[in-house]
Structure formats: structure tokens, C-alpha cells
C-alpha positions as CSV (number, residue, x, y, z in Angstrom):
1,X,88.0,185.0,154.9
2,X,86.0,181.9,154.2
3,X,87.2,181.9,150.6
4,X,90.8,181.0,151.3
5,X,89.7,178.2,153.7
6,X,87.5,176.8,151.1
7,X,90.2,176.9,148.4
8,X,92.6,175.2,150.7
9,X,90.1,172.5,151.5
10,X,89.6,171.9,147.7
11,X,93.2,171.9,147.1
12,X,93.7,169.3,149.8
13,X,91.0,167.1,148.5
14,X,92.5,167.3,145.1
15,X,96.0,166.4,146.3
16,X,94.6,163.6,148.3
17,X,92.8,162.2,145.4
18,X,95.7,162.6,143.1
19,X,97.9,160.6,145.5
20,X,95.8,157.4,145.0
21,X,96.9,155.0,142.4
22,X,93.4,154.4,141.2
23,X,92.5,157.9,140.7
24,X,94.7,158.2,137.4
25,X,91.5,157.7,135.3
26,X,89.6,160.2,137.4
27,X,89.0,163.5,135.7
28,X,88.0,166.2,138.2
29,X,86.3,169.4,137.4
30,X,85.9,172.1,139.9
31,X,82.4,173.6,139.7
32,X,82.0,176.7,141.9
33,X,78.9,176.6,144.1
34,X,76.5,179.2,143.2
35,X,73.5,180.2,145.1
36,X,70.2,180.1,143.3
37,X,68.3,183.3,143.1
38,X,64.8,182.8,144.6
39,X,62.1,185.1,143.3
40,X,58.7,185.2,144.9
41,X,55.7,186.1,142.8
42,X,53.4,188.6,144.5
43,X,49.9,187.4,144.9
44,X,46.7,189.4,145.4
45,X,45.6,188.4,148.8
46,X,42.1,189.6,148.2
47,X,40.0,187.1,146.3
48,X,37.3,188.6,144.1
49,X,33.8,186.9,144.5
50,X,33.2,184.4,141.8
51,X,30.5,185.2,139.4
52,X,28.3,182.1,138.4
53,X,29.2,181.0,134.9
54,X,25.8,180.6,133.2
55,X,27.3,179.1,130.1
56,X,28.9,176.2,131.9
57,X,25.6,175.5,133.8
58,X,23.6,175.5,130.5
59,X,26.2,173.2,128.9
60,X,26.0,170.8,131.9
61,X,22.3,170.8,131.7
62,X,22.3,170.0,127.9
63,X,24.7,167.1,128.6
64,X,22.4,165.6,131.1
65,X,19.4,166.1,128.8
66,X,21.3,164.3,126.0
67,X,22.2,161.4,128.3
68,X,18.6,161.1,129.5
69,X,17.3,161.1,125.9
70,X,19.8,158.4,124.9
71,X,18.8,156.3,127.9
72,X,15.1,156.6,126.9
73,X,15.8,155.7,123.3
74,X,17.8,152.6,124.5
75,X,14.9,151.6,126.8
76,X,12.4,151.9,124.0
77,X,14.5,150.0,121.5
78,X,14.9,147.2,124.1
79,X,11.2,147.1,124.6
80,X,10.5,147.0,120.8
81,X,13.1,144.2,120.4
82,X,11.5,142.1,123.2
83,X,8.0,142.6,121.7
84,X,9.2,141.5,118.2
85,X,11.0,138.5,119.7
86,X,7.9,137.5,121.4
87,X,5.8,137.8,118.2
88,X,8.4,135.9,116.2
89,X,8.4,133.1,118.7
90,X,4.5,132.9,118.6
91,X,4.7,132.8,114.8
92,X,7.2,129.9,115.0
93,X,4.9,128.0,117.2
94,X,2.0,128.6,114.9
95,X,3.9,127.4,111.9
96,X,5.1,124.4,113.7
97,X,1.5,123.4,114.7
98,X,0.3,123.9,111.1
99,X,2.7,121.3,109.7
């Protein structure tokens, strides 16, 4: 019953648009309205308890150990460079006094 009414409305709209002078360039295509099929995925409502992933914990600990080691190396190198700079500046003063 709703199908002929819908067709009549579409025909009326097409006739109405075709009567306009500006609509000569307009190309109309009738695309039927289709309903999309909606599918639902079934989910398991019971969540199994998570087991601790030992591999990822060990990997995280190793990353932190590497970061800590790098930080210690940088601090040691900074200290060595500061000590060497101090010694070089003392040597420059001694050389300047000798001349």
C-alpha cells in the first residue's frame, strides 16, 4: 500500500522538476532506498581472569635497567670531562706563570 504512494510522490517530483526551465541540464537517477542489514556480533559476557604476563614484566624491567645504566654512564662521563677541564685549566695557568 505504501509502494504506490511512494511511486506517485517520486513521479510528481520528477514532473515538477522537469517543468522548470533550469532543470534541462539536470540528470536525475532514481536510486531505490534499501535498508541496511544490521548484524550483531555475539560477545562472551564472562570475562576470563587475566593471567600476569611475566615476559612483558621482565622486558619492562630490562628497559628500566638499560635506562638507569645509560644515565649512570652519562653522569660518569660528565664528571670525567669536568675533572679533565679543571686539570687543563690548571696546566694553562702553570704554563702562563712559567713564561
